[in-house]
VMD Tcl script that builds the backbone (N, CA, C; Angstrom):
set m [mol new atoms 228]
animate dup $m
set s [atomselect $m all]
$s set {name element resname resid chain x y z} {
  {N N UNK 1 A 0.829 -1.172 -0.009}
  {CA C UNK 1 A -0.004 -0.008 0.003}
  {C C UNK 1 A 0.893 1.278 -0.015}
  {N N UNK 2 A 0.340 2.321 -0.548}
  {CA C UNK 2 A 1.039 3.587 -0.680}
  {C C UNK 2 A 0.759 4.404 0.599}
  {N N UNK 3 A 1.762 4.962 1.247}
  {CA C UNK 3 A 1.606 5.861 2.356}
  {C C UNK 3 A 1.466 7.292 1.806}
  {N N UNK 4 A 0.659 8.065 2.426}
  {CA C UNK 4 A 0.617 9.473 2.092}
  {C C UNK 4 A 0.196 9.725 0.664}
  {N N UNK 5 A -0.737 8.958 0.145}
  {CA C UNK 5 A -1.160 9.168 -1.290}
  {C C UNK 5 A -1.818 10.621 -1.504}
  {N N UNK 6 A -2.427 11.041 -0.399}
  {CA C UNK 6 A -3.082 12.440 -0.494}
  {C C UNK 6 A -2.040 13.498 -0.742}
  {N N UNK 7 A -0.885 13.402 -0.052}
  {CA C UNK 7 A 0.113 14.435 -0.224}
  {C C UNK 7 A 0.800 14.327 -1.651}
  {N N UNK 8 A 0.922 13.158 -2.164}
  {CA C UNK 8 A 1.465 12.938 -3.510}
  {C C UNK 8 A 0.474 13.496 -4.521}
  {N N UNK 9 A -0.811 13.219 -4.358}
  {CA C UNK 9 A -1.813 13.787 -5.334}
  {C C UNK 9 A -1.892 15.292 -5.209}
  {N N UNK 10 A -1.759 15.857 -4.027}
  {CA C UNK 10 A -1.956 17.317 -3.964}
  {C C UNK 10 A -0.794 18.068 -4.555}
  {N N UNK 11 A 0.339 17.409 -4.759}
  {CA C UNK 11 A 1.491 18.116 -5.355}
  {C C UNK 11 A 1.609 17.928 -6.906}
  {N N UNK 12 A 0.708 17.242 -7.518}
  {CA C UNK 12 A 0.882 16.988 -8.910}
  {C C UNK 12 A -0.428 16.907 -9.703}
  {N N UNK 13 A -0.284 16.473 -10.969}
  {CA C UNK 13 A -1.405 16.442 -11.862}
  {C C UNK 13 A -1.698 14.960 -12.132}
  {N N UNK 14 A -2.900 14.504 -11.912}
  {CA C UNK 14 A -3.320 13.142 -11.983}
  {C C UNK 14 A -3.638 12.752 -13.398}
  {N N UNK 15 A -3.148 11.574 -13.756}
  {CA C UNK 15 A -3.596 10.941 -15.017}
  {C C UNK 15 A -3.866 9.497 -14.731}
  {N N UNK 16 A -5.018 9.034 -15.228}
  {CA C UNK 16 A -5.417 7.616 -15.048}
  {C C UNK 16 A -4.949 6.865 -16.299}
  {N N UNK 17 A -4.095 5.803 -16.044}
  {CA C UNK 17 A -3.611 4.986 -17.135}
  {C C UNK 17 A -4.276 3.636 -17.131}
  {N N UNK 18 A -5.417 3.578 -17.790}
  {CA C UNK 18 A -6.210 2.329 -17.768}
  {C C UNK 18 A -5.489 1.153 -18.389}
  {N N UNK 19 A -4.727 1.474 -19.417}
  {CA C UNK 19 A -3.987 0.383 -20.192}
  {C C UNK 19 A -3.003 -0.316 -19.248}
  {N N UNK 20 A -2.291 0.427 -18.475}
  {CA C UNK 20 A -1.269 -0.164 -17.559}
  {C C UNK 20 A -1.781 -0.326 -16.161}
  {N N UNK 21 A -3.096 -0.003 -15.979}
  {CA C UNK 21 A -3.785 -0.185 -14.693}
  {C C UNK 21 A -2.972 0.490 -13.536}
  {N N UNK 22 A -2.754 1.754 -13.807}
  {CA C UNK 22 A -2.033 2.581 -12.799}
  {C C UNK 22 A -2.507 4.028 -12.868}
  {N N UNK 23 A -2.077 4.752 -11.831}
  {CA C UNK 23 A -2.275 6.249 -11.853}
  {C C UNK 23 A -0.896 6.842 -11.969}
  {N N UNK 24 A -0.796 7.973 -12.647}
  {CA C UNK 24 A 0.386 8.686 -12.783}
  {C C UNK 24 A 0.180 10.085 -12.241}
  {N N UNK 25 A 1.126 10.526 -11.391}
  {CA C UNK 25 A 1.073 11.887 -10.880}
  {C C UNK 25 A 2.284 12.597 -11.352}
  {N N UNK 26 A 2.093 13.671 -12.159}
  {CA C UNK 26 A 3.218 14.389 -12.648}
  {C C UNK 26 A 3.400 15.628 -11.806}
  {N N UNK 27 A 4.622 15.873 -11.348}
  {CA C UNK 27 A 4.920 17.011 -10.538}
  {C C UNK 27 A 4.540 18.353 -11.254}
  {N N UNK 28 A 3.930 19.324 -10.484}
  {CA C UNK 28 A 3.597 20.580 -11.093}
  {C C UNK 28 A 4.800 21.457 -11.403}
  {N N UNK 29 A 5.894 21.230 -10.644}
  {CA C UNK 29 A 7.044 22.005 -10.798}
  {C C UNK 29 A 8.117 21.369 -11.748}
  {N N UNK 30 A 8.177 20.038 -11.836}
  {CA C UNK 30 A 9.137 19.349 -12.678}
  {C C UNK 30 A 8.388 18.270 -13.477}
  {N N UNK 31 A 8.008 18.583 -14.655}
  {CA C UNK 31 A 7.206 17.687 -15.497}
  {C C UNK 31 A 7.833 16.402 -15.870}
  {N N UNK 32 A 9.182 16.245 -15.549}
  {CA C UNK 32 A 9.845 14.992 -15.776}
  {C C UNK 32 A 9.745 14.022 -14.626}
  {N N UNK 33 A 9.266 14.577 -13.536}
  {CA C UNK 33 A 9.064 13.768 -12.260}
  {C C UNK 33 A 7.727 13.231 -12.253}
  {N N UNK 34 A 7.592 11.924 -12.515}
  {CA C UNK 34 A 6.276 11.217 -12.580}
  {C C UNK 34 A 6.356 10.067 -11.550}
  {N N UNK 35 A 5.293 10.036 -10.684}
  {CA C UNK 35 A 5.092 8.941 -9.783}
  {C C UNK 35 A 4.062 7.979 -10.322}
  {N N UNK 36 A 4.401 6.694 -10.614}
  {CA C UNK 36 A 3.441 5.788 -11.061}
  {C C UNK 36 A 3.014 4.849 -9.948}
  {N N UNK 37 A 1.676 4.718 -9.779}
  {CA C UNK 37 A 1.256 3.832 -8.680}
  {C C UNK 37 A 0.229 2.840 -9.336}
  {N N UNK 38 A 0.591 1.456 -9.317}
  {CA C UNK 38 A -0.353 0.532 -9.869}
  {C C UNK 38 A -1.604 0.479 -9.005}
  {N N UNK 39 A -2.688 0.078 -9.709}
  {CA C UNK 39 A -3.963 -0.056 -8.982}
  {C C UNK 39 A -3.861 -1.011 -7.815}
  {N N UNK 40 A -3.098 -2.040 -7.978}
  {CA C UNK 40 A -2.991 -3.055 -6.894}
  {C C UNK 40 A -2.324 -2.510 -5.627}
  {N N UNK 41 A -1.675 -1.391 -5.720}
  {CA C UNK 41 A -1.036 -0.815 -4.519}
  {C C UNK 41 A -1.939 0.322 -3.886}
  {N N UNK 42 A -3.108 0.474 -4.388}
  {CA C UNK 42 A -4.015 1.516 -3.894}
  {C C UNK 42 A -5.076 0.876 -2.976}
  {N N UNK 43 A -5.123 1.373 -1.788}
  {CA C UNK 43 A -6.202 0.810 -0.871}
  {C C UNK 43 A -7.566 1.294 -1.205}
  {N N UNK 44 A -8.595 0.549 -0.935}
  {CA C UNK 44 A -9.927 1.066 -1.218}
  {C C UNK 44 A -10.240 2.439 -0.639}
  {N N UNK 45 A -9.677 2.756 0.473}
  {CA C UNK 45 A -9.888 4.027 1.143}
  {C C UNK 45 A -9.268 5.161 0.279}
  {N N UNK 46 A -8.104 4.903 -0.235}
  {CA C UNK 46 A -7.395 5.893 -1.023}
  {C C UNK 46 A -8.016 6.274 -2.396}
  {N N UNK 47 A -8.958 5.389 -2.862}
  {CA C UNK 47 A -9.634 5.679 -4.092}
  {C C UNK 47 A -10.506 7.023 -3.987}
  {N N UNK 48 A -10.941 7.333 -2.741}
  {CA C UNK 48 A -11.679 8.563 -2.563}
  {C C UNK 48 A -10.833 9.773 -2.809}
  {N N UNK 49 A -9.548 9.717 -2.431}
  {CA C UNK 49 A -8.676 10.841 -2.705}
  {C C UNK 49 A -8.451 11.018 -4.208}
  {N N UNK 50 A -8.294 9.871 -4.893}
  {CA C UNK 50 A -8.102 9.877 -6.362}
  {C C UNK 50 A -9.313 10.417 -7.026}
  {N N UNK 51 A -10.492 10.020 -6.621}
  {CA C UNK 51 A -11.726 10.584 -7.200}
  {C C UNK 51 A -11.850 12.080 -6.974}
  {N N UNK 52 A -11.506 12.496 -5.747}
  {CA C UNK 52 A -11.539 13.953 -5.548}
  {C C UNK 52 A -10.668 14.734 -6.438}
  {N N UNK 53 A -9.451 14.224 -6.611}
  {CA C UNK 53 A -8.440 14.893 -7.457}
  {C C UNK 53 A -8.863 14.881 -8.924}
  {N N UNK 54 A -9.424 13.753 -9.382}
  {CA C UNK 54 A -9.882 13.576 -10.760}
  {C C UNK 54 A -10.979 14.548 -11.077}
  {N N UNK 55 A -11.966 14.571 -10.312}
  {CA C UNK 55 A -13.141 15.425 -10.492}
  {C C UNK 55 A -12.715 16.933 -10.389}
  {N N UNK 56 A -11.934 17.241 -9.382}
  {CA C UNK 56 A -11.445 18.614 -9.171}
  {C C UNK 56 A -10.650 19.163 -10.353}
  {N N UNK 57 A -9.821 18.284 -10.926}
  {CA C UNK 57 A -9.065 18.722 -12.121}
  {C C UNK 57 A -9.978 19.030 -13.277}
  {N N UNK 58 A -11.017 18.291 -13.426}
  {CA C UNK 58 A -11.998 18.561 -14.560}
  {C C UNK 58 A -12.601 19.893 -14.346}
  {N N UNK 59 A -13.037 20.227 -13.161}
  {CA C UNK 59 A -13.541 21.595 -12.886}
  {C C UNK 59 A -12.561 22.721 -13.058}
  {N N UNK 60 A -11.331 22.450 -12.663}
  {CA C UNK 60 A -10.265 23.458 -12.871}
  {C C UNK 60 A -10.050 23.776 -14.325}
  {N N UNK 61 A -10.117 22.785 -15.134}
  {CA C UNK 61 A -10.063 22.943 -16.589}
  {C C UNK 61 A -11.117 23.861 -17.172}
  {N N UNK 62 A -12.251 23.848 -16.486}
  {CA C UNK 62 A -13.345 24.674 -16.907}
  {C C UNK 62 A -13.307 26.042 -16.277}
  {N N UNK 63 A -12.277 26.302 -15.530}
  {CA C UNK 63 A -12.038 27.677 -14.991}
  {C C UNK 63 A -12.492 27.854 -13.508}
  {N N UNK 64 A -12.986 26.776 -12.929}
  {CA C UNK 64 A -13.394 26.938 -11.510}
  {C C UNK 64 A -12.171 26.844 -10.587}
  {N N UNK 65 A -12.378 27.495 -9.413}
  {CA C UNK 65 A -11.380 27.371 -8.310}
  {C C UNK 65 A -11.845 26.197 -7.499}
  {N N UNK 66 A -10.966 25.293 -7.231}
  {CA C UNK 66 A -11.342 24.091 -6.507}
  {C C UNK 66 A -10.446 23.960 -5.251}
  {N N UNK 67 A -11.126 23.733 -4.118}
  {CA C UNK 67 A -10.360 23.443 -2.875}
  {C C UNK 67 A -10.469 21.909 -2.652}
  {N N UNK 68 A -9.398 21.245 -2.630}
  {CA C UNK 68 A -9.346 19.779 -2.417}
  {C C UNK 68 A -9.252 19.540 -0.912}
  {N N UNK 69 A -10.280 19.688 -0.192}
  {CA C UNK 69 A -10.261 19.583 1.258}
  {C C UNK 69 A -9.888 18.201 1.695}
  {N N UNK 70 A -10.345 17.163 1.046}
  {CA C UNK 70 A -9.947 15.830 1.462}
  {C C UNK 70 A -8.484 15.609 1.354}
  {N N UNK 71 A -7.843 16.168 0.361}
  {CA C UNK 71 A -6.408 16.014 0.126}
  {C C UNK 71 A -5.618 16.828 1.087}
  {N N UNK 72 A -6.032 18.047 1.292}
  {CA C UNK 72 A -5.213 18.982 2.103}
  {C C UNK 72 A -5.465 18.778 3.567}
  {N N UNK 73 A -6.633 18.460 3.942}
  {CA C UNK 73 A -6.936 18.301 5.363}
  {C C UNK 73 A -7.188 16.822 5.783}
  {N N UNK 74 A -7.174 15.989 4.735}
  {CA C UNK 74 A -7.384 14.545 4.902}
  {C C UNK 74 A -8.713 14.229 5.593}
  {N N UNK 75 A -9.703 14.960 5.061}
  {CA C UNK 75 A -11.081 14.768 5.525}
  {C C UNK 75 A -11.638 13.554 4.812}
  {N N UNK 76 A -12.228 12.660 5.553}
  {CA C UNK 76 A -12.797 11.452 4.926}
  {C C UNK 76 A -14.341 11.529 4.965}
}
mol reanalyze $m
mol bondsrecalc $m
mol representation Tube
mol addrep $m
C-alpha cells in the first residue's frame, strides 16, 4: 500500500492510465518527475482521494477554483 497518497496527489497532476492499470502523478514543478502507482497498490480508502483529485481537475480545466479539502486536510 502507498503511504501518504493524499500528499502525493496534492503536489501533482493526476492521469489515469487504464491500459497499464495505474495512476500517474506528474509534478507541477518538474514535469519529468512522474510517480506511477499501480492499481494493486492503492487501498480502497485511497480511491476517494483519487476521485476527488480527478473530478477537481476537470472543474479546474473549466475555470473553476477548487479546494481539495480531502487532500489537504485529509477529511474522509
